C-alpha positions as a Markdown table, in Angstrom:
| # | Residue | x | y | z |
|---|---|---|---|---|
| 1 | Met | -3.0 | -26.9 | -9.1 |
| 2 | Lys | -0.5 | -25.4 | -6.9 |
| 3 | Asp | 3.4 | -25.5 | -7.8 |
| 4 | Asp | 5.6 | -26.5 | -5.1 |
| 5 | Asn | 8.7 | -26.2 | -7.2 |
| 6 | Leu | 10.8 | -23.2 | -7.4 |
| 7 | Arg | 13.3 | -22.6 | -10.3 |
| 8 | Val | 16.2 | -20.7 | -9.4 |
| 9 | Ala | 19.2 | -19.2 | -11.0 |
| 10 | Val | 22.7 | -17.8 | -10.4 |
| 11 | Ala | 24.7 | -15.4 | -12.1 |
| 12 | Gln | 28.4 | -15.6 | -12.1 |
| 13 | Ile | 29.6 | -12.5 | -13.7 |
| 14 | Asn | 32.6 | -10.1 | -13.1 |
| 15 | Pro | 31.4 | -6.8 | -12.4 |
| 16 | Gly | 33.8 | -3.7 | -13.3 |
| 17 | Leu | 35.0 | -1.6 | -10.2 |
| 18 | Leu | 33.2 | 1.2 | -9.6 |
| 19 | Gln | 31.4 | 0.9 | -13.0 |
| 20 | Ile | 28.0 | 1.0 | -11.8 |
| 21 | Asp | 26.1 | 2.2 | -15.0 |
| 22 | Asp | 27.9 | -0.7 | -16.8 |
| 23 | Asn | 27.2 | -3.2 | -14.1 |
| 24 | Leu | 23.3 | -2.2 | -14.1 |
| 25 | Ala | 23.2 | -2.8 | -17.6 |
| 26 | Leu | 25.0 | -6.4 | -17.1 |
| 27 | His | 22.5 | -7.2 | -14.4 |
| 28 | Ala | 19.6 | -6.1 | -16.6 |
| 29 | Asp | 21.0 | -8.7 | -19.3 |
| 30 | Tyr | 21.2 | -11.4 | -16.8 |
| 31 | Ile | 17.8 | -10.8 | -15.6 |
| 32 | Gly | 16.4 | -11.0 | -19.1 |
| 33 | Arg | 18.2 | -14.3 | -19.5 |
| 34 | Ala | 16.9 | -15.7 | -16.3 |
| 35 | Arg | 13.6 | -14.6 | -17.1 |
| 36 | Arg | 13.4 | -16.3 | -20.5 |
| 37 | Arg | 14.7 | -19.5 | -18.6 |
| 38 | Gly | 11.4 | -19.4 | -16.4 |
| 39 | Ala | 13.4 | -18.6 | -13.2 |
| 40 | Glu | 11.6 | -17.2 | -10.3 |
| 41 | Leu | 14.6 | -16.2 | -8.3 |
| 42 | Leu | 18.0 | -14.9 | -9.5 |
| 43 | Leu | 21.2 | -14.5 | -7.4 |
| 44 | Phe | 24.0 | -12.3 | -8.2 |
| 45 | Pro | 27.8 | -12.5 | -6.2 |
| 46 | Glu | 28.4 | -9.8 | -3.4 |
| 47 | Leu | 28.8 | -6.5 | -4.4 |
| 48 | Ser | 27.6 | -7.2 | -7.9 |
| 49 | Leu | 26.8 | -3.6 | -8.7 |
| 50 | Thr | 30.0 | -2.1 | -7.6 |
| 51 | Gly | 32.9 | -4.4 | -7.6 |
| 52 | Tyr | 34.9 | -5.6 | -4.8 |
| 53 | Gln | 38.1 | -3.7 | -3.8 |
| 54 | Leu | 36.4 | -0.4 | -3.1 |
| 55 | Gly | 38.6 | 0.9 | -0.2 |
| 56 | Arg | 38.4 | 4.6 | 0.2 |
| 57 | Asp | 36.4 | 4.8 | -2.8 |
| 58 | Thr | 33.3 | 3.2 | -1.1 |
| 59 | Pro | 31.4 | 6.3 | -0.4 |
| 60 | Ala | 31.3 | 6.9 | -4.4 |
| 61 | Ala | 30.0 | 3.7 | -4.7 |
| 62 | Ala | 27.1 | 4.0 | -2.2 |
| 63 | Met | 23.6 | 4.2 | -2.7 |
| 64 | Ala | 20.5 | 4.6 | -0.5 |
| 65 | Ala | 18.0 | 1.5 | -0.5 |
| 66 | Asp | 15.3 | 3.4 | -2.0 |
| 67 | Asp | 17.8 | 4.5 | -5.0 |
| 68 | Pro | 15.7 | 4.9 | -8.3 |
| 69 | Arg | 18.3 | 2.6 | -10.0 |
| 70 | Leu | 17.5 | -0.2 | -7.8 |
| 71 | Arg | 13.8 | 0.4 | -8.4 |
| 72 | Glu | 14.4 | 0.4 | -12.0 |
| 73 | Leu | 16.4 | -2.9 | -11.9 |
| 74 | Ala | 13.5 | -4.4 | -9.8 |
| 75 | Gly | 11.0 | -3.5 | -12.6 |
| 76 | Gln | 12.9 | -5.4 | -15.2 |
| 77 | Ala | 11.1 | -8.7 | -14.4 |
| 78 | Pro | 8.5 | -7.8 | -11.7 |
| 79 | Glu | 7.6 | -11.4 | -11.2 |
| 80 | Leu | 11.1 | -12.5 | -10.4 |
| 81 | Leu | 12.8 | -12.1 | -7.1 |
| 82 | Val | 16.6 | -10.5 | -7.8 |
| 83 | Val | 19.3 | -10.6 | -5.2 |
| 84 | Ala | 21.9 | -8.0 | -5.9 |
| 85 | Gly | 24.7 | -7.0 | -4.3 |
| 86 | Phe | 25.4 | -3.2 | -3.6 |
| 87 | Val | 26.9 | -0.6 | -0.9 |
| 88 | Glu | 24.2 | 0.7 | 1.0 |
| 89 | Glu | 24.4 | 4.3 | 2.5 |
| 90 | Ala | 21.9 | 4.4 | 5.6 |
| 91 | Gly | 23.3 | 7.8 | 6.8 |
| 92 | Pro | 26.3 | 10.2 | 6.6 |
| 93 | Gly | 29.3 | 8.0 | 6.7 |
| 94 | Glu | 27.4 | 4.7 | 7.3 |
| 95 | Tyr | 28.0 | 2.4 | 4.7 |
| 96 | Tyr | 27.0 | -1.3 | 4.7 |
| 97 | Asn | 28.0 | -4.3 | 2.2 |
| 98 | Ala | 24.5 | -5.2 | 1.5 |
| 99 | Ala | 22.5 | -7.5 | -0.7 |
| 100 | Ala | 19.0 | -6.0 | -2.0 |
| 101 | Tyr | 15.9 | -8.2 | -2.6 |
| 102 | Leu | 14.4 | -6.7 | -5.5 |
| 103 | Gln | 10.9 | -7.7 | -6.7 |
| 104 | Gly | 7.7 | -5.9 | -8.3 |
| 105 | Gly | 9.6 | -2.7 | -9.0 |
| 106 | Arg | 10.8 | -2.1 | -5.4 |
| 107 | Val | 13.5 | -3.1 | -2.8 |
| 108 | Val | 11.5 | -5.7 | -0.5 |
| 109 | Ala | 14.3 | -6.2 | 1.9 |
| 110 | Val | 17.9 | -5.6 | 2.4 |
| 111 | His | 20.6 | -8.1 | 4.3 |
| 112 | Arg | 23.6 | -6.4 | 5.7 |
| 113 | Lys | 26.7 | -8.2 | 5.9 |
| 114 | Leu | 27.2 | -9.4 | 9.7 |
| 115 | Asn | 30.7 | -10.8 | 9.4 |
| 116 | Leu | 33.4 | -8.2 | 8.2 |
| 117 | Pro | 36.6 | -10.0 | 7.7 |
| 118 | Thr | 39.8 | -8.3 | 8.5 |
| 119 | Tyr | 42.4 | -11.2 | 7.9 |
| 120 | Gly | 44.7 | -12.1 | 5.1 |
| 121 | Gly | 44.2 | -9.7 | 2.3 |
| 122 | Leu | 40.6 | -8.9 | 3.5 |
| 123 | Glu | 39.8 | -5.5 | 5.3 |
| 124 | Glu | 36.1 | -4.9 | 5.1 |
| 125 | Gly | 35.9 | -3.7 | 8.8 |
| 126 | Lys | 37.9 | -0.7 | 7.8 |
| 127 | Trp | 35.3 | 0.5 | 5.3 |
| 128 | Phe | 31.8 | -1.0 | 6.4 |
| 129 | His | 29.4 | -0.9 | 9.4 |
| 130 | Arg | 28.3 | -4.3 | 10.6 |
| 131 | Gly | 24.8 | -5.6 | 10.1 |
| 132 | Asp | 22.8 | -6.8 | 12.8 |
| 133 | Ser | 19.6 | -8.7 | 11.6 |
| 134 | Ile | 18.6 | -11.4 | 9.3 |
| 135 | Pro | 15.9 | -10.5 | 7.1 |
| 136 | Leu | 13.4 | -13.3 | 5.8 |
| 137 | Ala | 12.3 | -12.5 | 2.0 |
| 138 | Glu | 9.4 | -14.4 | 0.1 |
| 139 | Cys | 10.0 | -15.6 | -3.3 |
| 140 | Lys | 6.6 | -16.7 | -3.8 |
| 141 | Pro | 4.1 | -18.4 | -1.4 |
| 142 | Gly | 5.6 | -21.3 | 0.2 |
| 143 | Trp | 9.3 | -20.3 | -0.4 |
| 144 | Arg | 11.1 | -17.8 | 1.5 |
| 145 | Ala | 15.0 | -17.2 | 1.7 |
| 146 | Val | 17.8 | -15.8 | 3.7 |
| 147 | Thr | 21.0 | -14.6 | 2.7 |
| 148 | Gln | 24.3 | -15.0 | 4.3 |
| 149 | Ile | 27.0 | -12.7 | 2.5 |
| 150 | Cys | 30.5 | -14.5 | 2.1 |
| 151 | Ala | 32.0 | -14.1 | 5.5 |
| 152 | Asp | 28.6 | -14.6 | 7.1 |
| 153 | Met | 28.9 | -18.2 | 6.2 |
| 154 | Trp | 32.1 | -18.7 | 8.1 |
| 155 | Asn | 30.6 | -17.8 | 11.3 |
| 156 | Pro | 28.5 | -21.2 | 12.1 |
| 157 | Ala | 26.5 | -19.1 | 14.9 |
| 158 | Leu | 25.2 | -16.8 | 12.4 |
| 159 | Val | 24.4 | -19.4 | 9.8 |
| 160 | His | 22.3 | -21.2 | 12.6 |
| 161 | Cys | 20.5 | -18.2 | 13.5 |
| 162 | Ala | 19.5 | -17.8 | 10.0 |
| 163 | Met | 18.4 | -21.2 | 9.9 |
| 164 | Leu | 16.2 | -20.9 | 13.1 |
| 165 | Arg | 13.9 | -18.6 | 10.8 |
| 166 | Arg | 13.1 | -21.8 | 8.9 |
| 167 | Pro | 13.6 | -20.6 | 5.4 |
| 168 | Glu | 13.0 | -22.8 | 2.4 |
| 169 | Leu | 16.6 | -22.0 | 1.1 |
| 170 | Leu | 19.9 | -20.2 | 1.8 |
| 171 | Leu | 21.4 | -17.7 | -0.6 |
| 172 | Ser | 25.3 | -17.1 | -0.2 |
| 173 | Pro | 26.4 | -14.4 | -2.6 |
| 174 | Ile | 30.3 | -14.0 | -2.4 |
| 175 | Asn | 33.4 | -12.5 | -3.6 |
| 176 | Ser | 35.9 | -15.3 | -3.2 |
| 177 | Ala | 39.6 | -14.9 | -4.7 |
| 178 | Ser | 42.3 | -17.4 | -5.0 |
| 179 | Ala | 44.7 | -17.1 | -1.9 |
| 180 | Ile | 43.3 | -14.0 | -0.5 |
| 181 | Val | 43.2 | -15.6 | 2.9 |
| 182 | Ser | 46.6 | -17.3 | 2.7 |
| 183 | Asp | 48.5 | -19.6 | 0.4 |
| 184 | Glu | 47.7 | -22.5 | 2.6 |
| 185 | Phe | 43.8 | -21.8 | 2.8 |
| 186 | Ser | 42.2 | -22.8 | -0.6 |
| 187 | Asn | 39.2 | -20.7 | -1.0 |
| 188 | Glu | 38.2 | -23.3 | -3.9 |
| 189 | Arg | 38.4 | -26.4 | -1.7 |
| 190 | Asn | 37.0 | -24.9 | 1.5 |
| 191 | Trp | 33.8 | -23.0 | 0.1 |
| 192 | Leu | 32.8 | -26.6 | -1.4 |
| 193 | Thr | 32.9 | -28.2 | 2.1 |
| 194 | Asn | 31.3 | -24.9 | 3.6 |
| 195 | Val | 28.3 | -24.9 | 1.3 |
| 196 | Thr | 27.8 | -28.7 | 1.2 |
| 197 | Phe | 28.2 | -29.0 | 4.8 |
| 198 | Tyr | 25.3 | -26.4 | 5.6 |
| 199 | Ala | 22.9 | -27.9 | 2.9 |
| 200 | Met | 23.3 | -31.4 | 4.2 |
| 201 | Leu | 23.1 | -30.5 | 7.8 |
| 202 | Tyr | 19.9 | -28.4 | 7.6 |
| 203 | Gly | 18.2 | -30.0 | 4.8 |
| 204 | Met | 18.7 | -26.5 | 3.0 |
| 205 | Pro | 19.2 | -25.7 | -0.7 |
| 206 | Val | 22.1 | -23.4 | -0.8 |
| 207 | Leu | 22.7 | -21.0 | -3.7 |
| 208 | Met | 26.3 | -19.9 | -4.0 |
| 209 | Ala | 27.2 | -16.6 | -6.4 |
| 210 | Asn | 31.1 | -16.1 | -7.0 |
| 211 | Arg | 32.5 | -13.8 | -9.4 |
| 212 | Tyr | 34.7 | -14.9 | -12.2 |
| 213 | Gly | 37.6 | -13.1 | -13.4 |
| 214 | Ala | 40.3 | -10.6 | -12.4 |
| 215 | Glu | 39.9 | -7.4 | -10.6 |
| 216 | Arg | 43.0 | -5.3 | -9.9 |
| 217 | Asp | 45.5 | -7.8 | -8.1 |
| 218 | Ala | 42.8 | -10.5 | -7.1 |
| 219 | Trp | 41.6 | -13.4 | -9.1 |
| 220 | Phe | 37.9 | -14.6 | -8.4 |
| 221 | Trp | 37.8 | -18.1 | -9.3 |
| 222 | Gly | 34.0 | -18.7 | -9.7 |
| 223 | Gly | 32.9 | -22.2 | -8.7 |
| 224 | Ser | 29.2 | -20.8 | -8.4 |
| 225 | Arg | 26.7 | -23.7 | -7.5 |
| 226 | Ile | 23.4 | -24.6 | -6.7 |
| 227 | Leu | 22.9 | -27.5 | -4.0 |
| 228 | Gly | 19.9 | -29.5 | -3.1 |
| 229 | Pro | 18.8 | -30.3 | 0.5 |
| 230 | Arg | 21.2 | -33.1 | 0.7 |
| 231 | Gly | 24.2 | -31.3 | -0.5 |
| 232 | Glu | 23.8 | -32.7 | -3.9 |
| 233 | Val | 25.0 | -30.6 | -6.9 |
| 234 | Leu | 22.4 | -29.5 | -9.0 |
| 235 | Ala | 24.1 | -27.1 | -11.3 |
| 236 | Gln | 27.7 | -26.1 | -11.2 |
| 237 | Ala | 29.2 | -22.9 | -13.4 |
| 238 | Asp | 32.0 | -23.5 | -15.9 |
| 239 | Asp | 35.2 | -21.5 | -15.8 |
| 240 | Gln | 33.6 | -18.2 | -17.3 |
| 241 | Glu | 30.6 | -15.8 | -16.9 |
| 242 | Cys | 27.6 | -17.6 | -17.3 |
| 243 | Leu | 24.0 | -18.1 | -15.8 |
| 244 | Ile | 23.0 | -21.6 | -14.3 |
| 245 | Asp | 19.6 | -22.8 | -13.0 |
| 246 | Ala | 17.9 | -25.7 | -11.3 |
| 247 | Val | 14.6 | -26.8 | -10.0 |
| 248 | Leu | 14.0 | -26.9 | -6.4 |
| 249 | Ala | 11.3 | -29.3 | -4.9 |
| 250 | Arg | 9.5 | -28.8 | -1.6 |
| 251 | Asp | 9.1 | -32.3 | -1.1 |
| 252 | Ala | 12.7 | -33.0 | -1.1 |
| 253 | Ile | 13.3 | -30.4 | 1.4 |
| 254 | Ala | 10.7 | -32.3 | 3.6 |
| 255 | Arg | 12.3 | -35.6 | 3.3 |
| 256 | Ala | 15.8 | -34.2 | 4.1 |
| 257 | Arg | 14.5 | -32.5 | 6.9 |
| 258 | Phe | 12.5 | -35.5 | 8.4 |
| 259 | Asp | 15.6 | -37.8 | 8.0 |
| 260 | His | 17.9 | -35.3 | 9.6 |
| 261 | Pro | 15.7 | -32.6 | 12.0 |
| 262 | Ala | 18.6 | -30.3 | 12.7 |
| 263 | Ile | 16.0 | -27.3 | 12.9 |
| 264 | Arg | 13.6 | -29.2 | 14.9 |
| 265 | Asp | 16.2 | -30.2 | 17.6 |
| 266 | Ala | 18.2 | -27.1 | 17.8 |
| 267 | Asp | 17.4 | -26.8 | 21.4 |
| 268 | Ser | 17.8 | -22.9 | 21.6 |
| 269 | Pro | 16.9 | -22.7 | 25.4 |
| 270 | Leu | 19.9 | -24.8 | 26.2 |
| 271 | Ile | 22.4 | -23.0 | 23.6 |
| 272 | Arg | 21.0 | -19.7 | 25.3 |
| 273 | Lys | 21.9 | -20.9 | 28.9 |
| 274 | Leu | 25.3 | -22.2 | 27.5 |
| 275 | Leu | 26.2 | -18.7 | 26.1 |
| 276 | Glu | 24.9 | -17.2 | 29.4 |
| 277 | Gly | 27.7 | -18.9 | 31.0 |
């Protein structure tokens, strides 16, 4: 009998800055935990293998997409799709804030962050190249995922383009620290609005994985969650490093999209005409 459900998990961790070997071991531990819970997809936060505030140490944290360490991590649970954050070295001096899709002992796809923030305390545009595509990865038959890394989610046009690929779920690995944008911009409150809006609008389950803990002068507040296709909270992390999981149902997605067919009615030809002026 075909199983139309998908068990998903989110790891809320606090990776060590530039402590790649320790972070690989931490990932392996959470992969084991997720596997024991029967998860079929596991999402880690943005730059989960390297830490966030890399600055001029970015080259020291970088690895190619075919790095043996990533392949070894992918082999920890071959049947599980793992999405982990890393710095991808695509060529000499060419570095991307990226998310690797790991499955079956190999890297099956890489999402390169599209929107590099350079406001408030954020300066990613100084260190990283910008991605230019949105890969679609299959978790298992009937379940495909797209990723939008942190600030990608704050450009509605990018999210809309990702949704036009008609995935079954949206993955949002982030590194969100309190007051890093400004004292008046509440990441804690505004991220909840952000992910709830997209889940509801597109009938799209959303997995948001944030860090929890300190790194240098930043405090990462956690708040990781799994949302259903109407924006309902299926699982939410406590204020600690932890693993959360939930079961997603294809028929719930179908009903939500039938009620509000945002993707069906996207009218891309009209949008293209308006963009061309």
